[in-house]
N, C-alpha and C positions, 0 to 999 in steps of 0.2 A: 182491279189493279191494271195499270197500263205502263208504257215505257217512261212516261213523265212522272210517275209516282215516286215520292221520296223514298230513299233506301231505308229510312227508319221503320217503314211498314213491311219490310221484308222479314220473313220468319227468322228469328235468331239475332236480329240487329237491335232495334229500339232506338230511342232518341239519343241517349248518351253515346252509344257506340257509333251511331250515324255521324255525330258531331266530330268524333275523333277521326273516323275514316275520311270525312270530307276535308278536314284540316291537313291530314298527312298525305292522302292519295288523290284528293280532288274529286272523289266520286260522290255525287249527290242524288242521282236518279237511278231508277231500275235499269234504264238503258246504259248508263255509265257502268253499272255493275256487270251487266251482261257482256259488255265489250272490254271488261277488265280481264284481258287474256293472260293465261299462264306464260311466264317467260322461259320455262323449260319444263321437262317432265322427268319423273323418276321411274325407272323401269322396275316395277315391283317384283319382277321375276328374278332380278339380280340382288343377291344378298352378299354383302362384303364380310370378310373375316377381319378381325382386329389386326392380325399380322400383315394384312395386305393394304392397310390404310396409307394414304399419302396426304401430305399437307394441302395440296392444291385441288383436291377433289371437290366437285359440287356436292349437293345434298346426297347422302348415302343412306342405305337401309342395312341394318345389322340385326342378327337374331341371337338372342342369349337371355341372360337373367340379370336383374338388379339384385346384387348380393348385400349391399349396405345402403343405408339412407340416414343422414343425420343433419340437424340444424346447426349452422355455424354463425356465431355472432361476431361482428367486428364493429364495436361501438354501437351505434343505433341501427346499423345495417345488418340485416339477417339474410343468409342465403341457405338454400337446401343443396346438400352435396350427396352424390351417390356413386357407387361403383358398379360398372356394368361388365359382365364377363361372358365370353364365349369359349369354345374349346381351344382357342389359340392365344388368349391373353385377356388383359383387363384394361379398361379405360374409365375416365372420370365423366360423371354427369353433373350438371349444375343448373339450378333454377334461382334467378336473382329476385324474382317477384313471385310469390306463391301464397296460397291461402291454406288454412287448416284443411279445408275440404279437398283441395288439390293434393295435399300431402297424403291424405287418407286414401285417395284413389290410386296412388302409385303402387303397382303390384310388386311384392318382394318375392324372390325365388320362384317366379313363374316364367315359363317360356313366353317371351314377347318379341315383337319387332319394334325397333326404334328407328326414327327418321330424323335427319337433321344435318347440319354442316359441322364437320370436325375441324378442330384447330389443334396445333401442336405447341405445347408449353413444357419446358424442362424435360424434353424427350418423352412426354406422356400425352397421348391424344385425349381430347375432351370434347364433349358436345353440350352446348348450352340450350336449355329449354327443348329437350328432345320431345318428339311426338311419339306416343306409345300406342301400339295395337296389340291386344292379346292374340296369341297365335291361334289361327283357325285353319281349317283345311284349305290349302292354297288352291286357287283356280289354276287350271292347266294352261289357259291362254295367257298371252302377254298382257299385263295390266299396266298402263301408263298413268301414273299419279301426277296430277297437275301441281306445279310449284309456282305460286303467285309472287309478283314483286312485293317485297315487304321491307320492314325496317325494325330496328331495335325498339323504337318507341311503341310500335304496334304489338310486338311480341310481349313486351313488358306489361301491356294492358290486356294480355290474354287473347289478343287478336292474331293468333298464329295460323299456320297453314291449315291445321285441322279445322279451325273456325271458318276460314274462307271456303274450304272444300265443302263443308256442311251447308253453309248458306247458299253456295252455288248449286248444290244438289237440290235444295229446296226450291231454288229458282227454276231449275230445269223442269220441275213438275208443272210450273205455271206457264212454261214456254209456249205450248200450243195456243194459248189465249193472247200471247204477247207478240209473236212473230208471224207475219204474213209474207208470202212469197212476193218479191218485188221485180223479178225478171220474167220475161215471157217464156212460156213452156217450150216454144220452138228453139229458143236460145239455150235453155238448160239441156235440151236433148242434143242439139247440134254440138255443143261444147262438152257434153258428158259431165255436166256440173252436178255436184251434190245439191240436194234441196237446202233452202236457207235454214230451216229448223234443224235438219240433220247436221249442217255445218256448225251451228252454234253448240249443239250437244257434243260433237266430236272434237271441237277445239278445246272444250273444257275437260271432257271425259272420253278421250279416244279409245275405241275398242282395241286398236292396234296402230302400228305406224302407217299403214296404208290409209286407214280412216282419217288419221290426223292430217296426212298430206292432202287428201281430197278436200277436207274441211278448210285447210289453209288456202288451197288454190281457189276455192269458191269465194272466200272472204276477200282475198286479194283482188280477184277479178271484179267483185262487186264495188270495192273502193275505187279501183281504176275506172270502171265503167261510169259510175255516177259523177266522178270528177271530170271525165271527158265529156259526158253529157252536158254538164254545167257549162263548160266552155263551148261546146258545139252549139248549144242554144244561144249563147251570147253572140257567137260569130254569125249565126243565122239571122238573129235579130238585127245585128249591126248591118249586114248586107241589105236587108229589106227596109230598115227604118233610118239608118244613119245617112242622111242626105249630105253630100259634099259638093263643092264647086267643081264642075268638070274643067280640066285644064289640058285640052288636047293639043294646044299649039306648041310647036318647037320653033322658036323665033330667033330674032337678031342677037339677043343677049347670050343665049346658049350657044348658037352657032359661031358667033364671033369669038367667044372665049375659047371654044373647043378648037377652032381653027388657028387662032393666033397666039393665045396665051397659056394654053395647057403646057405645063413645064415638063411633062413626061408622058409617054404612052400609057394609057390605062391598062391594067392587067385584065386578063380574061374574066376574072371573078368580079372586078369592078364594073366591067361592061355588062355582065349578066345582071348584076344587082340594079344598075341604072335602068336597064330595059324593064325590069320588074316594077321599079318606081314610076317610070314613064307610063306604063300600062295602067297602074293604079290611079295616077293623077288624072288620066283622061276620062275616068268614069265619074258619073254623078253620085258617087258613094264615097264617104269619107275613108281615105286611106288609113290603115292602121297596121304599120309594118315595123318589125324589129330588125335592126341591122346589127348583126354580130360580126366582129372582126378583131383579129389579134392586134396587139400593140404594133403600131407602124404599118398596118395593112392598107391604109388609105381611105378610111371611113370619111374623114373630113372633106376630101376631094369629092366623094360621091354626094355628100350633104350639100356642098357648094353648087354642084351641077344641078341638083334637085331644086335649090333655091333660084337658080337662073331660069329653069323651066317655069317655075311659079311666077317669076317676074315677067316672063314673056306673055303670060296670060293675065297680066294686070294686077297681080296680088303681091302682098308683102310676106316676108318670112321672118321667123324668130328662132334663134338657137339658144337654148338654155343649158348652162353647165353648173355643176354643184359647187365649184370653188372659184374665187377670183382669179387665181393663177391659171386655171384651166380656161376660164372665159377669156382671159387676157391672151392666152396662147392661140385660141381659136380666132380672136379678133386680129391679132398680129398676122397670123398665117393667111386669113381670108383677105385682109386689107392689102397685103403684099401681092397676092394673086390678082386682085382687081384694080391695082394702082393705075394701070393704063386705060381703064374703062371709066365711064361716068357714073358707075353704080355707087350709090351712097351706103356706107356701112358705119354703124355706130356701136359703141360699147356702153352698157349700163350695168353698174355694180353698186354695192353699198358705198364705195369710195368716190363715185362720180360726183363732181362738184354741183352745187345747186344751180348755178348759171348754165352749166352744160346740160343738166337734166331738163331744164325749161326748154332748151332748143330741141332736145330729143323728143320731148312730149309733143311739141308743136309740129315737128317734121313728120312724126308718126301719124298724127291726125290729118295732116294735109296730104299724106301719101308720098311726100318727097323722099322720105327715108325708106329704102327698099328692104334692107336687112338689119335687124337688131340682134346683137349678141349680148348675153348677160347672164346674171346669176338670179337668185330669188327676187332681186329687185324688180325684175320684169313682171312679177306677179302682182305688184301693187295696183290697187284700183285706179290710181291716177294714170297708169300707163294704158293708153287707148290707141288702137290701130284704126286706120281708115278701112282697110280690108285685109285682115290677116288670112293668108291662104295656106301656110305651112308652118307647123310648130315642130321643131326638132329638139329632142331632149337627149342630152349626152349623159351617160351613166344614170339611167332612169331609176335604178334601185335606190339612189340616194334622195329621191324626192317622194314625199307621201302622196297618197291618192288625192286627198283634198287639194294639195298644192297643184297637182297636175290638172285637176278639173278647172282650176282658175284660168288656165291657159285656153282651155276649150271655149270658155265663156267670153273670150276676147273678140269673137265675131258672131254675127247672127247665125250664119251657117258655120258650124264648127270647122276649124281648119283641118287639113290633112295632117296626120301624125306620123312622124318618123322617130323611133326610139333607137338610140345607139348605145352599144355597150362594148367596152374593150376587155371585159371579163369573159373569156370564152366559156360558154355554158355547156356542160356535157349534153350530147344530143338527146339522150333519154330525158334529161331534165328540161331542156328547151322544148321538146315535143310535149311534155306534160304541162309545163307552166304556161307556155305560150301557144296553146291550142287555139286561142281566140285572136292571135295576131298572125299575120303572114310573116314568115321568117326568112330573111335573106342572110346569107353567110359569105363574107369575103375570106376565103381560105387560101389565099395566094399572096405572097409578098411582092412588092415592086421589083421590077427587073433590075439586076445589078446590085441589089442589097446583099451584103455578105452575112453569112450566119455568124452569130456571136459565139465566141469560144468561151465556155464556162468551166471553171476549175475550182476544186475544193482545196483549201489550204488551212493549216492549223497555226497556232501561236508560234510554234518553233520555226515556221516558214516566213515570219513577218519581215525580216531583213531582206529576204529574196523578193517578196512582194513589193516592198518599198523601192528596191533597186529597179525592178521591172517598170514601176510607175515613173521613175526618173528617166528611164530610157524612152518611154512613150512621150513624156513632156519634151525631151530633147528633139523628138520628131515633130513637135509643134502641137501635140494633142493635149486634151484636158482630162482631169480625173475627178470622179465622185467618190467620197467616203460616206457611207450611210450607216447611221446608228439606229437601233430599234427604239420605238417609243411605245410604252405601255402606260395608258392613262393612270392606272392605279398607283403607279410609282413615278409620277411626273418629276418630282424633285431629284430622285435617284437617276432617272434617265437624262435629265438636264446636266447633272454632274458628269455622267458618263460621256455626254456629248462634249462638254467643256474639256474634260481630260483628253478625249480623242483629238479635239482641235489643237490642244497644246502639244500632244505627241506628234501629230502630223506637221505642225508648224516647226517643231524642233528638228524633225528629220528633213523637212523641206524649207530651210530658213530663207528669210529675206536677205539680200535683195535678189538672189537667184530665182526664188520661187515666190509666188503670191497666193495666199490661201484665204478664202472667204467662207462665211458660215450662213446657214439657213435653218431656222427652226420655228415651231408653232407659236412660241411666245412673242415673236416679233410682230410689229404692226404691219398691216397690209402694204403700206408704202415702203417700209423697210425690207419686207420680203421681195417686193418688186425690184427695189434698188439692188439688192444682193444678187437677184437672179439676172438682172440686166448686166451687172458688173461681170458676172461669170460668162454669160452668153456672148458678151462683146469681146471676150478673150483677155480682159484685163487680169483675171485670176486664172492660175493654172489648176488650182484644186478647189473643190467645194466640199466642206464637211457639213452634213445635213442629217435631219431626221427624215421620216417618211413623208414629210411635206412634199417632197419631190416625186412621190409615187405617181401622181398624175400631173400633167400640165407643164412639163419642162421639155423643151426641144432645143438641144444644143448639138447640132450635127458634128461639131469638132470634138465632143467628149467621146473618148474611145475606151475608157476603163471605168467600171463600176465595182468598187470594193464594198461588199456588204459585211459589216462587222456583226458578230454574234448572230450569224445567219440562221442558226438553229431556233432563234426566238421568233422567226417570221413564218407565216403560213405560206403554202406553195403559191397561191395566186398572187400574194403580195411580192414574193421573190420574183415571180415572172413579170409583174408590172414594173418593178424596179429595174430589172434587167433591160426592159424595153426603153429605158432612158438613154442607153447607148446603142450603137449600131444604126444611127440615123443618118450617118454620112456615108461617103464612099470607102472610107478606110476600114481595115479589120478592127473589130472591137472585142473587148473581153469583159467577162463578169467573174469576179473572184469572190468566192464564198468563204469567209473566215469563220471558223468555229472553234469551240473548246475541244479538248481531246476526248472528253466523255460525251457520247451522244446516245439518246434513246433510240430504240429501233425505228420509231416513227420519224424522228429527225433525220436519221441516217437515210431512210427511204426518200424523204423530201429532197435532201441534198443530192442523192444519187439520181433521182428523176431529173433535177435541174441540169445536172452535168450530161445526162444522156440525150435530152431532147429540147428543142426550141419550139416545138409544136404546142401552142396554147391549149388546143383541144385535148391532146393527150394528157397534158399537165392537169387540166380541169377534171379529167376522169380519175386520175390518181388522187387529186385533192378531195374529190367527192368520196372516194373509197375510204380515205383516212379520216375525214371529219364529218361525213354525212352531208345531206343536202340543206340542212337547216339554215346555214348562214351564207350559202353560195350567193344568194340574191340580196344579202344585207338585211338589217333588222326590220326595214319597212315591210318586207315580204315574209319574214320568217314564220309568222303565224299561219301561213298558207299550208305548210307541211304538217298536216294533222292526221296522217295515216296511222291506223292502229296495226295494220299488217303489211301493207304495201311497202316495198323497199325500192326506192328510186335508183339505187346503185345496181341491184341485182335483178330487178323485175322488169327490165326493158321490154322483154317479149310480151309480157302481160299488158303493159301500158300500150304498146304498139297494136296488139290485137284488139284491145278495148276501143282504141281510137278508130281503127278501121271499121269495127262493128257499129259504133255510134254514127259514123259518117254515112254508112249504108242505111241505117234505120232512119236518120233524118232526111236523107235524100228521098226515100219512099214515103215517109210519114212525118213531114216537118212539124206538125202540131201535135203529134202523138195521139191522134184521135181514133186510130184503129183499135178494135176490141181487144186485140192481143197486147196492146200497149197501155191499157187503162191502169193496171196495177203499177206499172213502171212510172207512169205520169203522176199518179196519186202519191207514190212514195217520194218522187223527186220534189213535187210541190211542197209536201209536208217538211221534208228534210231541209230544203234550200230556200224556203219562203223568206227567211230573214237574211239570207246571204245573197240571193240573186233573184230579184223579182222579174225573171225573164227579161232583165234589163240590159242596158248597154254596158259595154266595157268601161271601167273607170278611166 
């Protein structure tokens, strides 16, 4: 038997049960089963009395006797019902699926222990499918009984806690032949880590709380360590193998723009990031840098200055955005900034006319076109550059790995890479996910930018909110009203939007006010027209869905009213808020909600009202919803930790990262005798995931 053996060969399982376990729990190999960890533990030294039971208790243990047992038929369905009694009261027991053999095994009027989850019905507690142990002499030490993730389907098929505990006990006997140490002895000693075999045993059957904590610490560290090792090796490979075009020159394009056309003084954070990019570009190694910055922090200006540096060295640049609106915004902004120069900038999207495309293709090949901004259309094979030197990807998590790789292939020597994101990623997560990228952070807002005032209002406050909006319009400002969009109920959402549009139009009637609308069902040209109409100041109000979450820049818009704000995630609320506050005037974000809010919704709304710091917001967001979708669906499969918690285990992640860096500095190829077991484990575990290769 080895870790890849099918679970059907584990003692107590067999082919039929293996099929059920695989379909419900997704466990197919011995390794899967070994890492099927308990989600909690029952303290077997604690015995509840019936009089002390509460409805929301987890699995409990009781001591008493089964006094009655009878079969009850309801049509074709039979169930087994029993009465359990201790010195303080009586409760019901029930088995919905049972066999004659099982019925005969249930002891009547004998002292027993029962385990299970209690529920309250008609003021009487009951326990379904209790697990039974005949009373034996109790051990004096604390005994923690593992409780494994389960489901009603499993229990009905007899695959209950008792079954999993027994199979796991059988597996523990085999463990010495299955589990080898994968960390060097010096590391285990330095960090006072439990051995790998002891950790597996004590995570399933801990002797006591201290043994459980030591086992969990070892397993968490192991996950963090090999995750960091994977990225450390990628980074190392990248530095030694990824040739890049060196671009050391700071020339006329950069210097002229900086001296004559820069519309504002760069912030300290922007200058620091630009210095890091300059340093990277000067090396004969492909730059691979992540640029994080909150909404409105000035990432686009840094990107433009990087493109000018590249142009000074005789290369072209490309900026790719996930939506037409965002690509259009980048194009408009960069074209405006470069209008006094001779630098040629073009936009390529799905809507670009055929005749215009032809010119773009020709100008790219001849080298006459210096900067191309676009959407997925840039990835088409027909789009060829003369010498692409820098590829910038905005909101990288919206592009798949294969798509991004197409950009790399647009030049013989791969272009330098700058990845931008406006979703502030919690530092622990950024450190974990982007160990293979150099990370730059713009954590400072442009000088003179006023902080947006955020307020929470309910339906009863609507008239007050509308009057406030009227006052802002009288000052010459513009207003957004945003409605939630949930794809599963597109029709319903569309109806809500139309009702909202009618309500806003009624309260802000023509000819005194002009309201426009923007939503996902509109054609790209219609969206652009509506956006331009609003941006030009022809409309005072815009009623929209989250289409405006990214890519809308109207400095004159000072109020963002978010309807049904409780239906939005924190990061989305923060992105939407960033659509105002882009001019010199005071701006406001008003979160409209229903009167009844869940605790989670209340915390989201409270967080939004208390801070404008995207990094603080991202920490709360991660606490509330976990890390799985922080980076979007393209990356969600990366988070496959069994024990490591990216929210709470920042110290372990940091420690493992530091240790990996030290190891690779001393022994980059892991050839030292002390690292052989570590390297063998890594190659076996990650051979399909990372062939010591480049970053995607």
